[in-house]
C-alpha positions as CSV (number, residue, x, y, z in Angstrom):
1,M,94.8,104.0,82.6
2,M,92.4,103.3,85.0
3,L,89.8,105.7,86.3
4,V,89.6,106.2,90.3
5,I,86.4,106.2,91.3
6,P,87.1,107.4,95.2
7,L,89.0,110.6,93.8
8,M,86.5,111.0,91.0
9,L,83.7,111.4,93.7
10,A,85.6,113.4,95.9
11,L,86.9,115.7,93.2
12,F,83.9,116.2,92.0
13,M,82.1,117.0,95.1
14,A,85.0,119.6,96.2
15,N,85.0,121.7,92.6
16,L,81.0,121.4,92.4
17,D,81.4,123.8,95.6
18,Q,84.0,126.1,93.5
19,T,81.4,127.4,90.9
20,I,77.7,126.4,92.7
21,V,78.1,129.5,94.6
22,A,78.9,132.2,91.9
23,T,75.6,132.4,90.6
24,A,73.6,132.6,93.7
25,L,75.5,135.2,95.4
26,P,72.9,138.0,94.3
27,G,70.2,135.9,95.7
28,I,72.1,135.3,99.1
29,G,73.0,139.0,99.3
30,A,68.9,140.1,98.8
31,D,68.2,137.3,101.4
32,L,70.4,137.9,104.2
33,G,70.5,141.8,103.6
34,A,74.5,141.9,102.2
35,G,75.5,144.4,100.2
36,A,79.3,144.7,98.9
37,D,80.2,142.1,102.0
38,I,78.6,139.5,100.0
39,S,82.3,138.4,98.6
40,W,82.9,137.2,102.0
41,I,81.0,133.8,101.0
42,A,83.6,133.4,98.6
43,T,86.5,134.5,100.4
44,A,86.1,132.8,103.5
45,Y,86.0,129.5,101.6
46,L,89.4,130.3,99.7
47,L,91.0,131.5,103.0
48,T,90.7,128.7,104.7
49,G,91.4,126.8,101.9
50,S,94.8,128.2,101.3
51,V,95.8,127.2,104.7
52,S,94.3,123.6,104.8
53,T,96.0,122.4,101.6
54,L,99.5,123.3,102.7
55,L,98.5,121.2,106.1
56,S,96.8,118.5,104.1
57,G,99.8,117.9,102.3
58,R,102.1,117.6,105.3
59,L,99.8,115.7,107.4
60,G,98.7,113.1,104.3
61,D,102.7,112.6,104.2
62,L,102.8,111.6,107.7
63,Y,99.7,109.9,108.4
64,G,98.8,108.7,105.0
65,R,96.6,110.5,102.5
66,K,93.5,108.1,102.7
67,K,93.2,108.9,106.4
68,V,93.5,112.7,105.9
69,L,91.1,112.5,102.6
70,Q,88.5,110.8,104.8
71,L,88.8,113.7,107.5
72,A,88.6,116.6,105.2
73,V,85.5,115.0,103.5
74,V,83.3,115.1,107.0
75,V,85.0,118.5,107.6
76,F,83.4,119.4,104.2
77,L,80.3,117.8,104.9
78,V,79.5,119.7,108.5
79,G,80.5,123.0,106.8
80,S,78.0,122.6,104.2
81,L,75.1,121.4,106.5
82,L,76.1,124.4,108.7
83,S,76.0,126.7,105.7
84,G,72.8,125.4,104.5
85,V,71.0,126.4,108.0
86,A,72.8,129.7,108.5
87,R,70.8,133.0,109.1
88,T,73.2,135.6,109.0
89,L,75.7,136.6,106.7
90,P,78.6,136.1,109.3
91,L,77.6,132.7,110.4
92,L,77.1,132.0,106.9
93,A,80.7,133.0,106.0
94,A,81.9,131.1,109.1
95,S,80.6,128.0,107.9
96,R,81.8,128.4,104.7
97,A,85.4,128.7,106.2
98,L,85.0,125.5,107.9
99,Q,83.8,124.3,104.4
100,G,87.0,125.6,102.9
101,V,89.0,123.6,105.3
102,G,87.6,120.4,103.8
103,G,87.6,121.7,100.2
104,G,91.1,123.0,100.2
105,A,92.1,119.8,101.8
106,I,90.1,117.3,99.1
107,T,91.9,119.2,96.1
108,S,95.5,118.7,97.2
109,L,95.1,115.6,98.5
110,V,93.5,114.3,95.5
111,M,96.4,116.0,93.1
112,A,98.8,114.4,96.0
113,I,97.8,110.7,95.1
114,T,98.6,111.0,91.8
115,G,101.6,111.6,92.2
116,D,102.0,108.1,93.8
117,L,100.7,106.6,90.8
118,A,103.0,106.6,88.1
119,S,105.8,108.7,86.2
120,P,105.2,112.3,85.5
121,R,103.9,111.6,81.8
122,R,101.6,109.0,82.9
123,R,100.8,111.4,85.9
124,A,99.6,113.8,83.3
125,R,97.3,111.4,81.4
126,L,95.8,110.6,84.5
127,Q,95.1,114.0,85.8
128,A,93.7,114.9,82.4
129,A,91.4,112.0,83.3
130,L,90.4,113.3,86.3
131,G,90.0,116.6,84.6
132,A,87.0,115.2,83.0
133,V,85.6,114.9,86.1
134,A,86.2,117.9,87.2
135,A,84.6,119.3,84.1
136,A,81.2,118.1,84.8
137,A,81.2,119.5,88.3
138,L,82.4,123.0,87.3
139,I,79.8,122.8,84.5
140,A,77.0,121.6,86.9
141,G,77.6,124.1,89.4
142,P,76.3,127.1,87.8
143,L,73.7,125.8,86.6
144,C,72.8,124.0,89.7
145,G,73.4,127.2,91.5
146,G,71.2,129.2,89.2
147,A,68.3,126.5,89.3
148,F,68.2,126.3,93.1
149,S,68.4,130.0,93.7
150,D,65.8,130.9,91.0
151,G,63.4,127.6,91.6
152,L,64.1,125.9,95.1
153,S,66.5,127.9,97.4
154,W,70.0,129.2,97.5
155,R,70.6,126.9,101.1
156,W,70.3,123.9,98.8
157,I,73.5,124.5,96.6
158,F,75.0,123.5,100.0
159,Y,72.5,120.6,100.9
160,V,73.4,119.2,97.5
161,N,76.7,118.0,99.0
162,L,75.3,116.2,101.7
163,P,74.8,112.7,99.7
164,I,77.7,113.2,97.1
165,G,80.1,113.5,100.0
166,A,78.6,110.2,101.9
167,L,79.0,108.2,98.5
168,A,82.7,109.6,98.5
169,L,83.2,108.4,102.3
170,V,82.0,105.0,101.2
171,A,84.0,104.7,98.2
172,V,87.0,106.1,99.7
173,A,86.9,103.5,102.8
174,A,86.1,100.4,100.2
175,K,88.1,101.1,97.3
176,L,91.2,103.5,97.6
177,R,94.1,101.2,98.2
178,L,97.6,103.7,98.9
179,P,100.7,102.9,100.1
180,G,101.5,103.6,104.1
181,P,102.6,106.8,105.3
182,A,106.4,107.5,105.3
183,G,106.1,107.4,108.9
184,E,105.5,109.7,112.0
185,G,106.3,113.2,113.0
186,R,105.0,116.5,113.8
187,V,103.0,118.9,112.4
188,D,104.1,122.5,112.3
189,V,101.5,124.4,114.3
190,L,103.2,127.6,114.5
191,G,103.8,127.9,111.0
192,A,100.2,127.2,110.3
193,V,99.4,129.8,113.0
194,T,101.3,132.4,111.4
195,V,100.6,131.8,107.9
196,T,96.7,132.2,108.8
197,V,97.5,135.5,110.2
198,F,99.2,136.5,107.1
199,T,96.9,135.3,104.7
200,T,93.9,137.0,106.9
201,S,95.7,140.0,107.2
202,V,96.2,140.2,103.6
203,V,92.7,139.8,102.3
204,L,91.4,142.0,105.2
205,F,93.7,145.1,103.7
206,T,92.2,144.6,100.3
207,T,88.8,144.0,101.4
208,W,89.0,147.1,103.7
209,G,91.4,149.4,101.7
210,G,89.4,152.2,100.0
211,H,86.0,150.8,100.5
212,D,85.2,150.4,104.0
213,H,87.8,152.6,105.3
214,P,90.2,155.0,103.6
215,W,93.8,153.8,102.8
216,S,95.8,155.7,105.2
217,S,93.3,155.1,108.0
218,P,94.2,152.6,111.0
219,A,92.0,150.2,110.1
220,V,93.6,149.6,106.9
221,L,97.1,150.0,108.2
222,A,97.1,147.7,110.6
223,P,96.2,144.4,108.7
224,A,99.0,145.6,106.5
225,G,101.8,145.9,109.0
226,L,100.0,142.4,110.7
227,A,100.9,140.9,107.3
228,V,104.4,142.0,106.7
229,V,105.1,141.3,110.3
230,S,103.4,137.3,110.3
231,L,105.6,137.3,106.7
232,G,108.8,137.6,108.4
233,G,107.6,135.7,111.5
234,Y,106.3,132.5,109.0
235,L,109.4,132.4,106.8
236,L,111.9,132.6,110.3
237,V,109.5,129.6,111.8
238,E,109.7,127.6,108.5
239,H,113.3,128.0,108.5
240,R,113.8,126.9,112.0
241,A,111.5,124.3,112.1
242,A,112.4,120.8,112.1
243,E,109.2,119.4,110.2
244,P,107.9,122.9,108.3
245,I,104.9,122.8,106.5
246,T,106.4,125.0,103.9
247,P,110.0,123.6,103.5
248,L,112.2,126.4,102.4
249,H,114.6,124.5,100.1
250,L,111.4,123.6,97.6
251,F,112.1,127.3,96.5
252,R,115.6,126.2,95.8
253,S,114.5,125.2,92.5
254,T,114.0,127.9,90.2
255,D,110.8,126.5,87.8
256,F,109.1,125.4,91.4
257,S,109.1,129.1,92.4
258,L,107.9,130.1,89.2
259,V,105.0,127.7,88.6
260,A,103.9,128.5,92.2
261,V,103.8,132.3,91.4
262,Q,102.0,131.2,88.0
263,F,99.4,129.2,89.8
264,L,98.5,132.4,92.1
265,L,98.2,134.8,89.5
266,A,96.0,132.8,87.5
267,S,94.0,131.3,90.2
268,L,93.5,135.5,91.3
269,V,92.7,136.4,87.3
270,L,89.9,133.4,87.4
271,M,88.0,135.1,90.1
272,A,87.3,137.9,87.9
273,G,85.4,135.4,85.3
274,M,84.0,133.2,87.6
275,L,82.5,135.4,90.2
276,Y,82.0,138.8,88.6
277,A,80.8,138.1,84.7
278,P,77.8,136.2,86.7
279,M,77.2,139.1,88.4
280,F,77.6,141.6,85.6
281,L,74.9,139.5,83.5
282,Q,72.3,140.0,86.9
283,T,73.3,143.3,87.9
284,V,74.0,145.5,84.5
285,Q,72.3,142.7,82.1
286,H,69.3,141.8,84.5
287,T,69.0,138.2,83.9
288,S,68.6,135.5,86.2
289,A,70.8,133.6,88.1
290,F,70.2,130.6,85.9
291,T,70.9,132.1,82.8
292,A,73.9,134.3,84.5
293,G,75.0,130.2,85.3
294,L,74.8,129.7,81.4
295,Y,77.5,132.0,80.4
296,V,79.6,130.6,83.0
297,I,80.0,127.4,81.5
298,P,82.1,128.5,78.3
299,L,84.4,129.6,80.5
300,L,84.8,126.5,82.6
301,L,84.3,124.4,79.7
302,G,87.5,126.2,78.3
303,L,89.5,125.8,81.0
304,V,88.8,122.1,81.3
305,A,89.4,121.2,78.0
306,A,92.6,123.3,78.0
307,A,93.7,121.6,81.1
308,V,93.1,117.9,79.7
309,L,94.3,118.6,76.2
310,S,97.7,120.2,77.7
311,G,97.9,117.2,80.1
312,L,97.6,114.5,77.1
313,L,99.9,116.6,74.9
314,I,102.6,117.0,77.7
315,G,102.4,113.3,78.6
316,R,102.8,112.5,74.8
317,T,105.8,114.6,74.2
318,G,106.9,115.7,77.7
319,R,107.0,119.8,76.8
320,Y,105.9,122.0,78.9
321,K,106.9,125.5,78.5
322,P,104.4,126.6,75.7
323,Y,101.5,126.5,77.6
324,P,101.7,129.1,79.9
325,V,103.1,131.4,77.5
326,V,99.9,131.0,75.5
327,G,97.6,130.9,78.1
328,A,99.1,134.5,79.8
329,V,98.4,136.0,76.3
330,L,95.0,134.8,75.5
331,V,93.7,135.4,78.9
332,A,94.9,139.2,78.8
333,A,93.4,139.6,75.3
334,S,90.0,138.1,76.0
335,M,89.7,140.0,79.4
336,T,90.9,143.3,77.6
337,V,87.8,142.3,75.3
338,L,85.3,141.5,78.1
339,G,85.8,144.8,79.6
340,H,84.4,146.7,76.9
341,A,80.6,145.0,77.7
342,D,77.9,147.0,78.7
343,R,74.0,146.4,78.9
344,N,73.3,146.2,75.3
345,T,76.4,143.5,74.6
346,G,75.2,140.2,72.9
347,A,75.5,137.3,74.3
348,V,78.0,136.1,71.7
349,A,80.4,139.5,72.3
350,L,80.1,137.8,76.2
351,I,80.3,134.1,75.3
352,V,83.4,134.1,72.9
353,P,86.1,135.9,75.4
354,L,85.0,134.0,78.7
355,A,85.7,130.7,76.6
356,V,89.1,132.2,75.8
357,T,89.9,133.2,79.2
358,G,88.9,129.8,80.2
359,I,91.2,128.3,77.7
360,G,94.2,130.5,78.8
361,I,93.9,129.7,82.6
362,G,93.3,125.9,81.7
363,F,96.8,126.1,80.1
364,F,98.4,127.1,83.2
365,V,96.5,124.2,85.5
366,Q,98.5,120.9,84.1
367,V,102.2,122.8,84.0
368,C,102.0,124.2,87.2
369,I,101.3,121.0,89.1
370,L,103.3,118.8,86.8
371,V,106.6,120.8,87.4
372,G,106.1,121.7,90.6
373,Q,106.0,117.9,91.5
374,F,108.3,117.0,89.0
375,S,111.0,119.5,90.7
376,V,110.6,117.9,93.9
377,A,111.8,114.3,95.6
378,H,109.4,111.9,95.7
379,D,109.0,111.9,99.3
380,H,107.9,115.9,99.0
381,I,105.4,115.2,96.6
382,G,102.7,115.6,98.9
383,T,103.8,118.8,101.1
384,A,104.9,120.2,97.2
385,T,101.3,120.0,96.2
386,G,100.2,121.1,99.2
387,V,102.4,124.3,98.6
388,L,101.1,124.8,95.0
389,N,97.7,124.5,96.1
390,F,98.1,126.9,98.9
391,F,99.5,129.6,96.0
392,R,96.1,128.5,94.2
393,S,93.8,129.1,96.8
394,L,95.6,131.9,98.2
395,G,95.2,133.9,94.6
396,G,91.4,132.9,94.6
397,A,91.4,134.7,98.1
398,F,93.1,137.2,96.9
399,G,91.1,137.7,93.7
400,A,87.8,137.6,95.4
401,A,88.8,140.3,98.2
402,L,90.9,142.3,95.9
403,F,88.4,142.5,92.7
404,G,85.7,143.1,95.0
405,A,87.2,146.3,96.6
406,I,87.7,147.5,92.7
407,L,84.0,146.6,92.1
408,A,83.1,148.8,95.3
409,A,85.5,151.4,94.8
410,G,83.7,151.7,91.2
411,T,80.2,151.7,92.4
412,H,78.6,154.9,92.8
413,G,74.7,153.6,93.3
414,P,72.8,150.8,95.0
415,V,74.5,148.4,92.6
416,P,77.4,148.9,90.3
417,D,76.9,149.5,86.9
418,A,79.0,148.4,83.7
419,A,81.8,151.2,84.8
420,A,82.7,149.2,87.7
421,F,82.8,145.9,86.2
422,R,85.3,147.6,83.6
423,S,87.6,148.3,86.2
424,V,87.5,144.9,87.4
425,F,88.3,143.3,83.9
426,A,90.8,145.6,83.3
427,W,93.1,145.1,86.2
428,T,93.7,141.5,85.1
429,V,96.0,142.6,82.1
430,P,98.6,143.4,84.6
431,F,98.7,140.2,86.5
432,M,98.6,138.0,83.3
433,A,101.4,140.3,81.9
434,L,103.8,139.5,84.8
435,A,102.1,135.5,84.2
436,L,103.8,135.9,80.8
437,A,107.1,137.0,81.9
438,L,107.4,134.3,84.6
439,A,106.4,131.6,82.0
440,L,109.2,133.1,79.6
441,L,111.7,131.9,82.6
442,L,110.7,128.5,82.7
443,G,113.2,125.9,81.8
444,K,112.9,123.9,78.8
445,Q,113.7,120.5,80.0
446,P,110.8,117.7,78.9
447,L,109.4,115.7,81.8
448,P,110.5,111.9,81.8
449,E,108.6,109.2,80.5
450,A,110.2,107.0,83.3
451,S,110.4,107.3,86.9
452,V,112.0,106.0,90.2
453,Q,109.0,106.3,91.9
454,Q,106.7,103.6,93.1
455,P,103.2,103.5,92.2
456,G,100.2,103.4,94.4
457,Q,97.7,100.4,94.1
458,F,94.1,101.5,93.4
459,D,91.4,99.1,93.0
460,T,88.4,100.4,91.1
């Protein structure tokens, strides 16, 4: 198997930015004078990223994944620069939203490009190799975020993307070779607008409800009603569109529908560990940002190791159903343990459940992508991958907003206490129970060794 350097660089940059912010949030909040609204720094990125995954998948099918990937990297770099120079929370959130447009597209396109490479089993091995790159970025993220926040400035967590992105652009232009696009077509602009309204409305509902405004207030009921209307409008638009960004026929496959929802649930729960575990360490146990970043490493190591290992095993056997079943049980059990942590809890008692949580989430990652791609025709792999990553990003955005609202509701002083974080971790268990039920409904058909798909060509 050949490692694809251009994809590695782009994926490294996008994954680094997913975790580098986590340990810097308290420092950013103190510098910008932001309180509970600090979660918008993560939510804005995830929100726009969820929509861009849909559009980038369709744009890649129409105009070529290489061109769209290059544009995504440029957008990501512009958003990084603006985030670094932002002086207020609204400006930073807006810049992060722009950055999310590029980051969501990068992740979606890299996964879609692997669908051009080879058969489903060989694709599993390739994604396992790319997982090693994701591992380096995910692990480096909390450490860099903590080091920059403590030693230099939190602004460097965004500036660091600039040289990496420039190198990625050069590598993609010089080395990446892909088949031409399927042909010209139209972009479903109306579908993109309606899905943006839907996702924004749901995030506002979960963020404001019970915190900024009572659940029965017009300020909360208005986005809830708008979410319902926009969802209906989105489904209607996609049903009538000649070239929808979310072809509804994809959901005729039971397995595709099941893994899409599982991806959403796994990403939603991941936010509890990745964002709020470091915040617990800094606010309850009063550790430094760098030390909090060290605690996130076991979570990410477990996630990437499980994703790589499951990818290799699926590539060898073709069997995938046991992994999300085991993953859901592991996450629910470890989050239950984590919910009992307080200011006196030792390092090992925190590291072990965080690592087990990562392992459980990692078992979902490969299965969701591989089964989702295998469930559709090759011509729809880009679009299907975009839909899957939309559910993943949507879960992350909802998770950041929902758990932020739960934390705010349980905070009765200037900073959250252990009881507030206990509520956050406890609420992950019912979501994993639902993921377990869906995993048990997956089919048992092994992935084939051979495929009629024509592999792409990569020059490394």
